C-alpha positions in Angstrom: 41.0 -20.7 44.4 42.3 -17.1 45.1 40.7 -14.7 47.0 38.4 -12.0 45.4 39.7 -8.7 45.2 37.2 -7.4 47.9 38.3 -9.8 50.2 42.2 -9.0 49.4 41.4 -5.2 49.7 39.7 -5.8 53.3 42.5 -7.9 54.4 45.1 -5.3 53.4 43.2 -2.6 55.0 43.1 -4.9 58.2 46.7 -5.1 58.4 47.4 -1.6 57.8 45.1 -0.7 60.4 46.9 -3.1 63.0 50.4 -1.8 61.8 49.0 1.6 62.5 47.7 0.7 66.0 50.7 -1.1 66.8 53.0 1.7 65.9 51.0 4.1 68.2 50.9 1.6 71.2 54.7 1.2 70.9 55.3 5.2 70.7 52.7 5.6 73.8 54.8 3.1 75.5 58.0 4.9 75.2 56.2 8.2 75.6 54.8 7.0 78.8 52.5 10.0 79.7 50.9 9.9 83.1 47.1 9.2 83.2 45.0 12.2 82.4 47.9 13.7 80.2 46.7 15.4 77.1 47.9 14.6 73.6 47.6 17.5 70.9 47.4 16.4 67.1 48.2 18.7 64.5 44.8 18.2 62.1 44.4 19.1 58.5 41.8 16.8 58.0 43.9 15.2 55.3 44.2 11.5 54.9 47.5 11.4 57.1 46.5 13.3 60.0 43.0 11.7 59.8 44.8 8.2 60.2 46.9 9.5 62.9 43.9 11.0 64.9 41.8 7.8 64.4 44.6 5.4 65.2 45.0 7.3 68.7 41.5 7.0 69.8 41.9 3.5 70.9 45.2 3.5 72.4 44.7 7.0 74.3 41.2 5.6 75.7 43.0 2.3 77.0 45.8 4.3 78.8 43.2 7.0 80.3 44.8 9.7 78.2 43.0 12.8 76.6 43.0 13.7 73.2 42.6 16.7 71.4 43.5 18.5 67.8 44.2 21.7 66.4 43.4 23.0 62.9 44.8 26.2 61.2 43.3 27.6 58.2 46.0 29.1 56.3 43.8 31.0 53.7 46.1 30.1 50.7 43.1 28.8 48.5 39.6 29.6 48.3 38.2 26.5 49.7 40.5 26.7 53.0 37.6 28.0 55.3 35.4 25.2 54.0 38.0 22.7 54.7 38.1 24.0 58.5 34.6 23.2 58.8 35.3 19.7 57.3 37.9 19.1 59.8 35.7 20.2 62.8 33.1 17.7 61.5 35.7 14.9 61.1 37.0 15.6 64.7 33.3 15.4 65.9 32.9 12.2 64.3 36.0 10.8 66.2 34.9 12.6 69.5 38.0 14.7 69.6 37.9 18.3 70.7 39.2 20.8 68.0 40.8 24.2 68.3 40.8 26.3 64.9 42.1 29.5 64.0 42.5 31.3 60.8 45.7 33.1 60.0 46.2 34.1 56.3 49.8 33.2 55.6 49.9 35.8 52.5 49.1 38.6 54.7 51.6 37.2 57.4 54.6 36.4 55.1 57.8 38.3 55.9 60.2 39.8 53.5 62.5 37.3 52.0 60.5 34.5 53.1 59.2 31.9 50.7 55.3 31.1 51.0 56.2 27.5 52.2 58.5 28.9 54.7 55.8 31.5 55.9 53.2 28.6 55.9 55.5 26.4 58.0 56.3 29.2 60.6 52.7 30.3 61.0 51.7 26.8 61.3 53.9 26.0 64.1 53.3 29.4 65.7 49.8 28.4 66.1 50.3 24.9 67.2 52.8 25.8 69.9 50.4 28.6 71.2 47.6 25.7 71.6 50.4 23.4 73.3 50.8 26.3 75.8 47.2 27.2 75.9 45.9 23.4 76.7 48.9 22.3 78.7 49.4 19.4 76.2 52.3 16.8 77.2 53.2 16.3 73.5 52.4 17.6 70.1 52.1 14.9 67.6 52.1 15.4 63.9 51.5 13.0 61.1 54.7 12.9 59.1 55.5 9.5 57.6 58.1 7.7 55.8 57.3 9.3 52.5 57.4 12.8 54.0 61.1 11.8 55.2 62.2 10.5 51.7 61.0 13.6 49.8 62.7 15.7 52.7 66.0 14.0 52.2 65.9 14.0 48.4 64.9 17.9 48.8 68.2 18.4 50.9 70.3 16.5 48.4 69.2 18.5 45.6 69.8 21.6 47.7 73.6 20.3 48.4 72.9 19.5 51.9 75.4 18.0 53.9 75.1 15.4 56.7 73.1 17.4 58.9 70.5 17.8 56.2 70.6 14.4 55.3 69.1 13.3 58.7 65.7 14.6 57.4 63.0 15.0 59.7 63.6 14.5 63.5 61.2 11.9 65.4 61.5 14.1 68.2 62.0 17.6 69.0 61.0 18.7 72.5 57.4 18.3 73.0 57.0 17.7 69.3 56.7 14.3 68.0 56.3 12.4 64.8 55.3 8.8 65.4 54.6 7.6 62.1 57.7 7.9 60.4 58.1 4.1 60.1 54.8 3.9 58.2 54.3 4.7 54.4 51.8 6.9 53.1 49.9 4.0 51.5 49.8 2.3 54.8 48.1 5.3 56.5 45.5 5.6 53.5 44.8 1.8 53.7 44.3 1.7 57.2 41.9 4.5 56.8 40.0 2.8 54.4 39.1 0.3 56.8 37.1 2.9 58.8 34.7 4.2 56.1 36.0 7.8 57.2 36.5 10.3 53.9 39.3 12.6 54.7 39.7 15.9 53.2 42.1 16.8 50.3 44.2 20.3 50.2 44.2 21.3 46.5 47.8 23.2 47.4 49.2 19.8 47.6 48.8 19.2 43.9 50.6 22.6 43.0 53.6 21.4 40.8 55.3 24.8 41.0 56.2 23.7 44.6 59.4 21.9 44.9 58.2 19.1 47.2 55.1 18.5 45.1 57.0 18.2 42.1 59.2 15.3 43.8 55.9 13.7 45.2 54.1 13.4 42.1 56.6 13.3 39.4 60.2 12.3 40.8 59.7 9.7 43.5 57.3 7.7 41.3 59.8 7.6 38.6 62.7 6.4 41.1 60.2 4.1 42.6 59.4 2.4 39.1 63.3 1.3 39.2 63.7 1.0 42.9 60.5 0.1 44.6 62.2 0.4 48.1 63.3 4.0 47.4 61.3 5.6 50.5 62.6 3.0 53.0 66.1 3.3 51.6 66.3 7.2 51.9 64.7 6.7 55.4 67.4 4.4 56.2 70.2 7.1 54.9 68.2 9.7 57.3 68.5 7.6 60.4 72.3 6.8 59.8 72.9 10.4 59.2 71.1 11.3 62.4 73.1 8.7 64.3 76.2 10.2 62.8 75.3 13.7 63.5 74.8 12.6 67.5 78.4 11.6 67.5 79.5 14.8 65.8 77.5 17.1 68.1 79.4 15.2 71.1 82.7 15.9 69.6 81.8 19.3 68.8 80.4 20.2 72.3 83.7 19.2 73.9 85.7 21.1 71.4 83.8 24.4 71.2 82.0 24.5 74.7 79.5 27.1 73.5 77.5 29.1 75.9 73.7 29.0 75.0 71.0 31.7 75.9 67.5 32.5 74.3 68.2 33.2 70.8 72.0 33.4 70.9 75.1 31.2 71.3 78.7 32.1 72.1 81.8 30.4 71.2 85.4 31.5 71.3 86.3 32.6 67.6 89.6 30.4 67.9 87.9 27.4 68.8 85.8 27.7 65.9 88.7 28.8 63.4 90.8 25.9 64.3 88.4 23.3 63.6 89.6 20.9 60.6 87.7 21.5 57.4 85.4 18.6 57.2 83.9 19.6 60.7 83.1 23.4 59.8 79.9 23.0 58.4 78.7 20.5 61.0 79.9 23.0 63.5 77.9 25.7 62.2 74.9 23.8 62.1 75.5 22.5 65.6 75.7 26.1 66.8 72.6 26.9 65.1 70.6 24.3 66.9 72.2 25.3 70.2 71.0 28.8 69.4 67.5 27.7 68.8 67.6 28.5 64.9 65.2 26.0 63.1 67.7 25.7 59.9 71.4 25.4 59.6 73.1 28.0 57.7 73.3 28.2 54.1 76.5 26.9 52.3 77.2 30.5 51.3 76.7 31.9 54.7 79.2 29.2 56.1 81.7 29.8 53.4 81.7 33.7 54.3 81.9 32.9 58.1 84.9 30.8 57.9 86.6 33.4 55.2 86.4 36.1 57.6 87.8 33.9 60.5 90.5 32.6 58.4 91.5 36.2 57.3 91.6 37.4 60.8 89.1 39.8 60.2 86.3 41.0 62.6 83.3 38.9 61.8 80.2 40.4 61.0 77.9 38.3 58.1 74.4 37.0 57.8 73.9 33.3 58.6 70.9 32.9 57.0 66.9 33.4 58.0 67.7 36.9 59.5 70.3 35.3 62.1 73.9 36.9 62.1 77.3 36.2 63.3 79.1 39.0 64.9 82.7 39.5 66.7 82.7 40.5 70.1 86.2 40.7 71.6 87.5 37.2 71.2 84.2 35.8 71.3 81.8 35.1 68.3 78.3 35.4 68.6 75.1 33.8 66.6 72.1 35.9 67.3 68.6 35.4 66.3 66.7 38.1 64.2 65.7 41.0 66.2 62.1 40.8 65.9 60.7 43.3 68.6 59.2 41.4 71.5 55.6 42.4 73.0 56.4 43.8 76.5 56.1 41.2 79.1 56.0 40.6 82.8 56.2 37.6 84.8 56.3 37.0 88.5 57.2 33.8 90.1 58.2 32.5 93.5 61.7 31.3 94.2 63.0 28.5 94.1 61.3 28.3 90.8 61.2 29.2 87.2 59.0 30.8 84.5 58.5 30.4 80.6 59.2 33.7 78.6 56.8 33.0 75.8 57.9 36.1 73.9 61.5 35.0 73.8 61.1 31.3 73.5 62.9 30.9 76.8 62.9 29.7 80.3 64.1 31.5 83.3 65.1 29.4 86.4 66.3 30.8 89.9 67.7 28.3 92.7 69.8 28.5 95.7 73.5 27.5 94.9 77.3 27.4 96.3 79.5 29.9 94.8 81.6 28.6 91.9 84.6 30.2 90.1 82.6 31.0 87.0 80.3 33.4 88.8 82.9 35.7 89.7 84.1 36.0 85.9 80.4 36.1 84.6 78.5 34.3 81.9 75.9 35.6 79.5 73.2 32.9 80.4 73.6 32.6 83.9 74.5 34.6 87.0 75.5 34.0 90.8 73.3 36.7 92.9 74.2 37.5 96.6 70.4 38.5 97.8 68.6 37.8 100.8 65.5 36.1 100.0 63.3 33.7 101.8 61.8 30.6 99.7 58.4 31.7 98.2 59.2 35.2 97.6 58.4 36.5 94.3 60.7 37.6 91.4 59.8 39.4 88.3 61.0 39.1 84.8 60.3 41.9 82.2 61.2 43.9 79.6 62.7 47.4 80.2 60.7 50.6 80.9 61.6 54.1 80.5 63.5 55.3 83.4 65.1 52.2 84.4 68.3 52.3 86.3 70.7 50.2 88.3 74.3 50.3 89.3 76.4 47.9 87.0 79.0 45.7 88.5 82.0 47.6 89.6 80.5 50.8 88.5 81.1 53.9 90.9 77.2 54.7 90.9 73.9 54.4 89.4 73.1 54.7 85.5 70.4 54.7 83.2 70.1 51.1 81.8 69.6 52.5 78.3 73.0 54.2 78.6 74.6 51.0 79.6 73.2 48.8 76.9 74.0 51.4 74.2 77.8 51.3 75.5 77.6 47.6 74.9 76.7 48.2 71.4 73.3 46.7 71.4 70.6 47.7 68.8 67.2 48.8 70.0 65.3 45.5 68.9 67.7 43.7 71.0 67.6 46.0 74.0 63.8 45.7 73.8 63.9 41.9 74.2 66.5 41.7 77.2 64.6 40.0 80.1 65.5 41.7 83.3 65.3 39.9 86.4 63.9 42.2 89.3 63.0 42.0 92.9 60.1 44.5 93.0 61.4 47.5 90.9 65.1 46.9 91.8 66.8 45.3 88.7 69.1 42.3 89.8 70.5 41.1 86.6 70.6 42.0 82.9 71.5 38.7 81.1 74.6 38.9 79.2 75.4 42.5 80.3 75.9 42.9 84.3 74.7 41.9 87.8 73.8 44.6 90.0 76.8 46.0 92.1 74.4 45.5 95.3 74.1 41.9 94.4 78.1 41.1 94.4 79.3 37.9 95.8 81.2 38.5 98.7 84.0 36.3 100.0 81.4 34.4 102.1 77.8 35.4 100.9 75.1 34.3 103.2 72.6 33.8 100.4 73.5 33.0 96.8 71.0 32.2 94.2 71.5 31.0 90.7 69.7 32.6 88.0 69.9 30.7 84.4 68.0 31.5 81.1 68.0 28.8 78.5 66.2 28.3 75.1 62.9 26.3 75.5 63.5 22.8 73.7 64.0 22.8 69.8 60.5 21.7 69.3 59.5 25.2 69.9 60.6 25.9 66.3 60.3 22.5 64.5 61.6 22.2 60.7 58.2 21.4 59.0 54.7 20.6 59.7 51.6 19.4 58.1 
């Protein structure tokens, strides 16, 4: 005698719930956050993020961790405000505190940006702000195996290379996607065992959006012939990611890029001399090193190497507002010059601080003199300065009247004149993080060290100042 439909359904739901809990237990075992650490979940209130939030409640409690959620009202449809209320009710039912904000994507959309791109950017801006505000150890999203399959197909249709075929990354900095091994159906069946009714976002049904067309038309048609299509595409993404990791190690040795916040520098000859099959991978690799959320388009990549091969001075768009430019024998990839809000941060040495406006971290520590310090590098500098441990330094944007004596200069100059001589556009000048001791400018990254901080033959006090992008997870590639 066979089981009844009700029994079979409840059995599937129990197995799905067990699979979800096991996956999250394994994830937390690898993540290994300390007791009391906070995990922040990106929570739309939809089936996937609700399954993630519910599935975490037990493992988090057993490990002595804390759980919170964040919801953004994107204002893309008339019911978005009501869904924010519903998300708050769901979170309260699960006993999880929820941060909610409203940011109408349509009003915040940038020129040349698609609605989906704007929604992704605004959503992650909010989520990462919440990570910083709450001090969360990790940000978790509910991307699953079917999301991965859709991403790989979208990139195939867009003519992506190996870089794009790696799909959604399981981890990027503090951003984690623990459910990539589970299907959408498994998450929904697990949620069915709880009696919780999630919310539905009607914008996910709009077929004028490429991902929605794939989800509701293309993938079901493929699955009717190949039921395991999502799993196979997930395996393809994993294989591509592993291959990309090997290629990245090769490119790091060949190119030796120097990265700073929102930019990367490489020898033009090193990039030009790469064999053809490595060129697109190299451009994508350099974009990641600079902190760009996306690789360059095929058109941008082709134009870059056309100019390089022709021996021209390079000056071309790299996509998304990023730009390639020649400076002497070096090639620079720089982020869009979005004006940064003025900032001032003070910290004690040795120590570090995050410059949230730039997505960067500045670190200062004691060091021994090395040959590179006398040559100079854009992202780090050796500074001769008599400072005691615990003394404060400041990192700030420029101010009217700023002056310094650049390294090797006969006397003081206005900082503005020094930067103009270097060919810096005003938005770029306004984003520079100046390292200061009181009102005295010690280092202008990528430009100069103050002459009175010059390293002598035997300096008594040498400090190493370094600026680096925050981890890639600060600009993730996709959110829910």
